[in-house]
N, CA, C and O of each residue as an XYZ file, in Angstrom:
564
protein
N     -37.592      9.657    -17.977
C     -37.915      8.528    -17.139
C     -36.692      8.048    -16.304
O     -36.822      7.145    -15.478
N     -35.578      8.627    -16.518
C     -34.339      8.281    -15.806
C     -34.465      8.595    -14.337
O     -33.699      8.056    -13.538
N     -35.400      9.447    -13.940
C     -35.554      9.784    -12.531
C     -36.292      8.678    -11.683
O     -36.471      8.796    -10.471
N     -36.691      7.625    -12.403
C     -37.393      6.526    -11.774
C     -36.568      5.217    -11.961
O     -36.058      4.970    -13.054
N     -36.439      4.394    -10.913
C     -35.720      3.151    -11.037
C     -36.536      2.196    -11.849
O     -37.766      2.216    -11.815
N     -35.803      1.309    -12.624
C     -36.481      0.243    -13.407
C     -36.918     -0.854    -12.442
O     -36.237     -1.139    -11.456
N     -38.034     -1.449    -12.733
C     -38.564     -2.617    -11.991
C     -39.436     -3.420    -12.863
O     -40.528     -3.000    -13.244
N     -38.951     -4.594    -13.186
C     -39.690     -5.475    -14.117
C     -41.056     -5.896    -13.729
O     -41.862     -6.239    -14.594
N     -41.374     -5.887    -12.393
C     -42.639     -6.309    -11.963
C     -43.782     -5.297    -12.158
O     -44.966     -5.622    -12.066
N     -43.342     -4.007    -12.443
C     -44.286     -2.937    -12.556
C     -44.801     -2.914    -13.967
O     -44.075     -3.253    -14.901
N     -46.110     -2.498    -14.147
C     -46.720     -2.472    -15.466
C     -45.930     -1.604    -16.516
O     -45.775     -1.975    -17.680
N     -45.469     -0.478    -16.039
C     -44.699      0.378    -17.014
C     -43.175      0.163    -16.887
O     -42.392      0.861    -17.531
N     -42.775     -0.786    -16.073
C     -41.346     -1.123    -15.970
C     -40.546     -0.209    -15.033
O     -39.319     -0.291    -14.981
N     -41.261      0.678    -14.277
C     -40.589      1.631    -13.428
C     -41.250      1.599    -12.065
O     -42.438      1.293    -11.956
N     -40.468      1.920    -10.995
C     -40.993      2.094     -9.678
C     -41.868      3.324     -9.624
O     -41.675      4.280    -10.376
N     -42.846      3.286     -8.710
C     -43.783      4.404     -8.655
C     -43.290      5.702     -7.935
O     -43.975      6.725     -7.938
N     -42.085      5.618     -7.324
C     -41.523      6.798     -6.643
C     -40.246      7.230     -7.351
O     -39.503      6.384     -7.849
N     -39.985      8.493     -7.401
C     -38.754      8.977     -8.001
C     -37.538      8.524     -7.240
O     -37.662      8.106     -6.089
N     -36.397      8.587     -7.822
C     -35.139      8.103     -7.165
C     -34.878      8.929     -5.860
O     -34.478      8.372     -4.838
N     -35.107     10.222     -5.924
C     -34.863     11.050     -4.723
C     -35.744     10.585     -3.557
O     -35.260     10.373     -2.445
N     -37.038     10.431     -3.827
C     -37.955     10.008     -2.720
C     -37.614      8.565     -2.245
O     -37.667      8.264     -1.053
N     -37.280      7.728     -3.173
C     -36.899      6.343     -2.837
C     -35.683      6.319     -1.926
O     -35.685      5.611     -0.919
N     -34.670      7.059     -2.249
C     -33.425      7.183     -1.430
C     -33.699      7.781     -0.067
O     -33.183      7.296      0.940
N     -34.519      8.852     -0.023
C     -34.848      9.472      1.240
C     -35.614      8.496      2.167
O     -35.377      8.454      3.374
N     -36.533      7.716      1.570
C     -37.315      6.796      2.407
C     -36.356      5.662      2.907
O     -36.466      5.219      4.051
N     -35.466      5.226      2.078
C     -34.541      4.094      2.456
C     -33.613      4.644      3.607
O     -33.373      3.944      4.591
N     -33.122      5.856      3.470
C     -32.240      6.413      4.538
C     -33.027      6.617      5.855
O     -32.492      6.337      6.928
N     -34.256      7.088      5.794
C     -35.009      7.289      7.004
C     -35.298      5.982      7.670
O     -35.286      5.896      8.898
N     -35.563      4.944      6.883
C     -35.844      3.602      7.456
C     -34.605      3.078      8.107
O     -34.674      2.557      9.220
N     -33.436      3.198      7.441
C     -32.161      2.678      7.982
C     -31.824      3.411      9.319
O     -31.442      2.764     10.295
N     -31.970      4.780      9.355
C     -31.692      5.517     10.569
C     -32.630      5.130     11.686
O     -32.216      5.092     12.844
N     -33.882      4.842     11.376
C     -34.817      4.408     12.402
C     -34.438      3.090     12.926
O     -34.445      2.892     14.142
N     -34.093      2.134     12.051
C     -33.751      0.746     12.481
C     -32.442      0.737     13.269
O     -32.289     -0.064     14.192
N     -31.488      1.619     12.920
C     -30.214      1.607     13.581
C     -30.329      1.992     15.065
O     -29.392      1.796     15.838
N     -31.493      2.541     15.452
C     -31.726      2.916     16.900
C     -32.160      1.695     17.696
O     -32.229      1.753     18.924
N     -32.463      0.557     16.996
C     -32.961     -0.638     17.638
C     -31.744     -1.586     17.860
O     -31.245     -2.140     16.880
N     -31.252     -1.790     19.103
C     -30.131     -2.630     19.368
C     -30.387     -4.059     18.880
O     -29.466     -4.722     18.402
N     -31.598     -4.526     18.992
C     -31.902     -5.935     18.550
C     -31.689     -6.044     17.036
O     -31.083     -7.003     16.559
N     -32.180     -5.072     16.298
C     -32.007     -5.028     14.843
C     -30.517     -4.965     14.467
O     -30.062     -5.652     13.553
N     -29.783     -4.135     15.186
C     -28.371     -3.979     14.924
C     -27.660     -5.266     15.190
O     -26.774     -5.609     14.406
N     -27.967     -6.029     16.243
C     -27.366     -7.265     16.506
C     -27.635     -8.298     15.385
O     -26.728     -8.992     14.928
N     -28.902     -8.371     14.966
C     -29.268     -9.266     13.876
C     -28.546     -8.889     12.562
O     -28.127     -9.758     11.797
N     -28.419     -7.618     12.334
C     -27.796     -7.121     11.095
C     -26.271     -7.480     11.171
O     -25.703     -7.897     10.162
N     -25.639     -7.331     12.289
C     -24.245     -7.654     12.447
C     -24.033     -9.201     12.203
O     -23.093     -9.627     11.533
N     -24.956     -9.987     12.785
C     -24.871    -11.440     12.599
C     -25.043    -11.801     11.122
O     -24.346    -12.672     10.600
N     -25.999    -11.107     10.443
C     -26.198    -11.400      9.027
C     -24.971    -11.050      8.210
O     -24.599    -11.777      7.289
N     -24.324     -9.898      8.562
C     -23.070     -9.523      7.817
C     -21.912    -10.508      8.078
O     -21.125    -10.820      7.184
N     -21.840    -10.979      9.320
C     -20.811    -11.956      9.624
C     -20.985    -13.225      8.910
O     -20.012    -13.824      8.450
N     -22.308    -13.702      8.788
C     -22.622    -14.938      8.050
C     -22.333    -14.736      6.568
O     -21.793    -15.635      5.922
N     -22.678    -13.583      6.018
C     -22.409    -13.351      4.622
C     -20.909    -13.354      4.346
O     -20.469    -13.945      3.359
N     -20.119    -12.708      5.195
C     -18.708    -12.703      5.016
C     -18.084    -14.126      5.098
O     -17.182    -14.474      4.336
N     -18.590    -14.903      6.026
C     -18.137    -16.291      6.114
C     -18.504    -17.104      4.857
O     -17.717    -17.925      4.386
N     -19.669    -16.868      4.346
C     -20.139    -17.571      3.140
C     -19.227    -17.170      1.959
O     -18.824    -18.021      1.166
N     -18.912    -15.884      1.854
C     -18.039    -15.401      0.813
C     -16.602    -15.973      0.943
O     -15.956    -16.266     -0.063
N     -16.105    -16.128      2.215
C     -14.799    -16.755      2.415
C     -14.834    -18.188      1.948
O     -13.922    -18.609      1.236
N     -15.858    -18.972      2.318
C     -15.994    -20.327      1.965
C     -16.104    -20.526      0.426
O     -15.603    -21.505     -0.127
N     -16.750    -19.598     -0.209
C     -16.910    -19.645     -1.713
C     -15.687    -19.096     -2.440
O     -15.622    -19.142     -3.669
N     -14.740    -18.590     -1.705
C     -13.544    -18.000     -2.344
C     -13.768    -16.698     -2.957
O     -12.947    -16.273     -3.770
N     -14.863    -15.984     -2.626
C     -15.120    -14.658     -3.199
C     -14.738    -13.496     -2.358
O     -14.845    -12.345     -2.779
N     -14.271    -13.797     -1.117
C     -13.876    -12.703     -0.259
C     -12.422    -12.303     -0.462
O     -11.580    -13.117     -0.841
N     -12.153    -11.044     -0.202
C     -10.801    -10.578     -0.302
C     -10.238    -10.711      1.170
O     -10.546     -9.898      2.042
N      -9.463    -11.698      1.377
C      -8.910    -11.937      2.678
C      -7.409    -11.461      2.634
O      -6.586    -11.981      1.881
N      -7.129    -10.475      3.462
C      -5.812     -9.948      3.492
C      -4.924    -10.722      4.438
O      -5.366    -11.111      5.519
N      -3.695    -10.950      4.059
C      -2.746    -11.593      4.971
C      -2.360    -10.597      6.039
O      -2.664     -9.408      5.935
N      -1.714    -11.066      7.029
C      -1.261    -10.148      8.142
C      -0.355     -9.037      7.603
O      -0.418     -7.877      8.012
N       0.489     -9.463      6.663
C       1.413     -8.449      6.092
C       0.694     -7.415      5.277
O       1.039     -6.234      5.324
N      -0.354     -7.857      4.489
C      -1.145     -6.902      3.723
C      -1.923     -5.983      4.581
O      -2.030     -4.796      4.273
N      -2.487     -6.490      5.675
C      -3.198     -5.624      6.666
C      -2.251     -4.572      7.233
O      -2.591     -3.397      7.366
N      -1.053     -5.042      7.560
C      -0.058     -4.065      8.080
C       0.300     -3.005      7.107
O       0.525     -1.856      7.487
N       0.362     -3.377      5.805
C       0.709     -2.410      4.800
C      -0.424     -1.424      4.636
O      -0.157     -0.234      4.471
N      -1.695     -1.857      4.671
C      -2.803     -0.947      4.562
C      -2.804      0.022      5.718
O      -3.081      1.208      5.535
N      -2.492     -0.475      6.937
C      -2.460      0.358      8.105
C      -1.332      1.399      7.997
O      -1.509      2.575      8.314
N      -0.149      0.909      7.531
C       1.006      1.817      7.408
C       0.684      2.943      6.428
O       1.015      4.099      6.690
N       0.045      2.621      5.302
C      -0.280      3.658      4.329
C      -1.304      4.649      4.883
O      -1.194      5.852      4.646
N      -2.295      4.150      5.617
C      -3.307      5.047      6.241
C      -2.573      5.965      7.202
O      -2.804      7.173      7.163
N      -1.709      5.459      8.056
C      -1.036      6.261      9.022
C      -0.102      7.268      8.381
O       0.066      8.376      8.891
N       0.507      6.891      7.265
C       1.431      7.826      6.562
C       0.587      8.965      5.933
O       1.001     10.124      5.930
N      -0.596      8.611      5.405
C      -1.469      9.612      4.776
C      -2.173     10.487      5.798
O      -2.515     11.630      5.493
N      -2.396      9.982      6.997
C      -3.199     10.694      8.019
C      -2.453     10.672      9.356
O      -2.983     10.118     10.319
N      -1.223     11.261      9.466
C      -0.517     11.188     10.712
C      -1.177     11.779     11.919
O      -1.059     11.231     13.015
N      -1.908     12.945     11.744
C      -2.520     13.571     12.839
C      -3.688     12.721     13.397
O      -3.850     12.593     14.610
N      -4.483     12.155     12.496
C      -5.534     11.249     12.852
C      -5.035     10.044     13.586
O      -5.557      9.676     14.639
N      -3.985      9.407     13.007
C      -3.395      8.198     13.636
C      -2.880      8.486     15.011
O      -3.011      7.648     15.903
N      -2.294      9.650     15.216
C      -1.692     10.014     16.523
C      -2.851     10.170     17.503
O      -2.788      9.660     18.622
N      -3.911     10.874     17.092
C      -5.048     11.113     18.014
C      -5.722      9.793     18.345
O      -6.116      9.591     19.494
N      -5.871      8.896     17.399
C      -6.554      7.643     17.654
C      -5.695      6.795     18.642
O      -6.221      6.128     19.532
N      -4.369      6.851     18.445
C      -3.456      6.111     19.322
C      -3.526      6.618     20.782
O      -3.638      5.827     21.718
N      -3.460      7.906     20.945
C      -3.498      8.516     22.273
C      -4.829      8.150     22.975
O      -4.854      7.716     24.127
N      -5.904      8.342     22.237
C      -7.232      8.006     22.791
C      -7.340      6.557     23.180
O      -7.848      6.238     24.255
N      -6.853      5.640     22.293
C      -6.913      4.218     22.585
C      -6.102      3.858     23.837
O      -6.559      3.057     24.653
N      -4.927      4.426     23.997
C      -4.151      4.190     25.198
C      -4.888      4.766     26.489
O      -4.872      4.130     27.543
N      -5.488      5.905     26.377
C      -6.172      6.447     27.479
C      -7.339      5.602     27.918
O      -7.602      5.439     29.109
N      -8.035      5.066     26.936
C      -9.164      4.199     27.241
C      -8.664      2.920     27.959
O      -9.223      2.508     28.976
N      -7.614      2.315     27.409
C      -7.051      1.061     28.034
C      -6.526      1.338     29.397
O      -6.636      0.473     30.266
N      -5.944      2.523     29.654
C      -5.364      2.822     30.962
C      -6.431      3.260     31.953
O      -6.149      3.382     33.146
N      -7.638      3.495     31.488
C      -8.704      3.904     32.377
C      -8.704      5.380     32.636
O      -9.431      5.839     33.518
N      -7.925      6.148     31.912
C      -7.875      7.593     32.086
C      -9.121      8.282     31.487
O      -9.427      9.436     31.788
N      -9.829      7.515     30.621
C     -11.002      8.018     29.942
C     -11.965      6.812     29.815
O     -11.525      5.686     29.582
N     -13.241      7.056     29.965
C     -14.191      6.010     29.768
C     -15.247      6.478     28.727
O     -15.540      7.665     28.579
N     -15.806      5.442     28.006
C     -16.825      5.722     27.041
C     -18.059      6.191     27.729
O     -18.397      5.739     28.823
N     -18.750      7.126     27.064
C     -20.006      7.661     27.583
C     -21.117      7.266     26.579
O     -20.833      6.848     25.456
N     -22.387      7.411     27.013
C     -23.466      7.111     26.077
C     -23.485      8.133     24.868
O     -22.902      9.213     24.965
N     -24.133      7.781     23.790
C     -24.302      8.669     22.672
C     -24.878      9.967     23.115
O     -25.874      9.972     23.838
N     -24.292     11.101     22.712
C     -24.760     12.427     23.148
C     -26.067     12.760     22.467
O     -26.741     13.689     22.913
N     -26.473     12.068     21.416
C     -27.673     12.336     20.707
C     -28.894     11.542     21.219
O     -29.973     12.087     21.450
N     -28.661     10.211     21.385
C     -29.766      9.336     21.718
C     -29.630      8.610     23.065
O     -30.598      8.063     23.593
N     -28.376      8.622     23.619
C     -28.215      8.054     24.947
C     -27.886      6.554     24.950
O     -27.687      5.982     26.022
N     -27.825      5.912     23.796
C     -27.573      4.504     23.747
C     -26.103      4.213     24.148
O     -25.230      5.060     23.957
N     -25.850      3.060     24.683
C     -24.531      2.701     25.049
C     -23.993      1.623     24.126
O     -22.878      1.141     24.321
N     -24.778      1.235     23.114
C     -24.391      0.191     22.178
C     -23.698      0.782     20.933
O     -24.233      1.676     20.277
N     -22.530      0.276     20.633
C     -21.792      0.716     19.442
C     -21.421      2.170     19.468
O     -21.559      2.861     18.459
N     -20.940      2.667     20.629
C     -20.586      4.122     20.749
C     -19.144      4.343     20.296
O     -18.242      3.617     20.713
N     -18.928      5.345     19.442
C     -17.639      5.713     18.905
C     -17.189      7.073     19.449
O     -17.990      7.949     19.773
N     -15.880      7.193     19.529
C     -15.367      8.552     19.837
C     -15.175      9.379     18.597
O     -14.532      8.910     17.658
N     -15.703     10.596     18.539
C     -15.518     11.422     17.421
C     -14.727     12.652     17.750
O     -15.058     13.389     18.678
N     -13.631     12.886     16.954
C     -12.783     14.039     17.155
C     -13.227     15.210     16.277
O     -13.241     15.088     15.052
N     -13.576     16.294     16.859
C     -13.857     17.518     16.076
C     -12.513     18.165     15.678
O     -12.401     18.810     14.636
N     -11.508     17.972     16.533
C     -10.178     18.575     16.315
C      -9.105     17.530     16.679
O      -8.953     17.187     17.851
N      -8.398     17.049     15.726
C      -7.411     15.958     15.922
C      -6.145     16.459     16.736
O      -5.355     15.664     17.244
N      -6.017     17.760     16.818
C      -4.881     18.284     17.618
C      -5.195     18.200     19.078
O      -4.298     18.402     19.896
N      -6.436     17.908     19.464
C      -6.852     17.699     20.860
C      -7.409     16.263     20.983
O      -8.624     16.065     20.980
N      -6.514     15.270     21.091
C      -6.891     13.887     21.038
C      -7.781     13.393     22.186
O      -8.471     12.384     22.039
N      -7.771     14.083     23.307
C      -8.563     13.654     24.441
C      -9.919     14.325     24.418
O     -10.770     13.943     25.221
N     -10.184     15.285     23.568
C     -11.467     15.975     23.527
C     -12.278     15.301     22.389
O     -12.081     15.559     21.201
N     -13.214     14.410     22.845
C     -14.025     13.650     21.895
C     -15.480     13.825     22.236
O     -15.827     14.187     23.361
N     -16.325     13.570     21.274
C     -17.785     13.471     21.413
C     -18.088     12.000     21.239
O     -17.529     11.334     20.368
N     -18.997     11.493     22.090
C     -19.375     10.095     22.034
C     -20.659     10.000     21.231
O     -21.677     10.588     21.596
N     -20.604      9.242     20.113
C     -21.747      9.144     19.244
C     -21.915      7.630     18.875
O     -20.936      6.922     18.636
N     -23.194      7.173     18.843
C     -23.467      5.828     18.358
C     -23.104      5.708     16.937
O     -22.896      6.737     16.295
N     -23.005      4.533     16.377
C     -22.598      4.385     14.962
C     -23.563      5.096     14.027
O     -23.112      5.677     13.040
N     -24.822      5.081     14.275
C     -25.798      5.783     13.375
C     -25.608      7.235     13.390
O     -25.602      7.865     12.332
N     -25.442      7.839     14.596
C     -25.304      9.287     14.681
C     -23.923      9.720     14.195
O     -23.773     10.818     13.659
N     -22.892      8.846     14.381
C     -21.556      9.184     13.938
C     -21.576      9.238     12.337
O     -21.023     10.166     11.748
N     -22.187      8.283     11.705
C     -22.330      8.313     10.242
C     -23.137      9.534      9.791
O     -22.782     10.222      8.834
N     -24.232      9.777     10.513
C     -25.075     10.935     10.140
C     -24.254     12.250     10.210
O     -24.348     13.124      9.348
N     -23.456     12.331     11.278
C     -22.577     13.543     11.454
C     -21.638     13.724     10.279
O     -21.513     14.815      9.723
N     -20.990     12.650      9.916
C     -20.053     12.768      8.763
C     -20.697     12.977      7.443
O     -20.099     13.595      6.562
N     -21.909     12.484      7.259
C     -22.650     12.770      5.997
C     -22.965     14.239      5.892
O     -22.933     14.804      4.799
N     -23.283     14.896      7.061
C     -23.629     16.336      7.024
C     -22.441     17.184      6.687
O     -22.599     18.234      6.063
N     -21.230     16.764      7.082
C     -20.078     17.582      6.918
C     -19.072     17.112      5.868
O     -17.875     17.379      5.969
N     -19.584     16.407      4.859
C     -18.763     15.964      3.780
C     -18.437     17.119      2.809
O     -17.737     16.914      1.818
């Protein structure tokens, strides 16, 4: 019975779908909803409100400026090639040498990220919306 989630409202105490099917359905729903800019905006607002509520209740981990700098320093030390590519790309975008393009998968212009297939080529990027960028990284883990 471990392949079914517990649910106290069900007669037998278990959900009627196996964990694998339940997870697949949840992922499909999330990917479908992430294509809707209105839903994404509402979801972002909901997350901001939740974070604010956590801060007010003292349950949030709020890093000081020095702590954030230390986290960034450690990331850059552990990933120098990535940090270099991100920096070069960021400067190119600010200077207008490169502009963001729509997502190559769905064409949306909302929440588009630059994806490096090769960090040694910092100016060669693929533009993917947040949903397709996550999907891409899940495939290649």
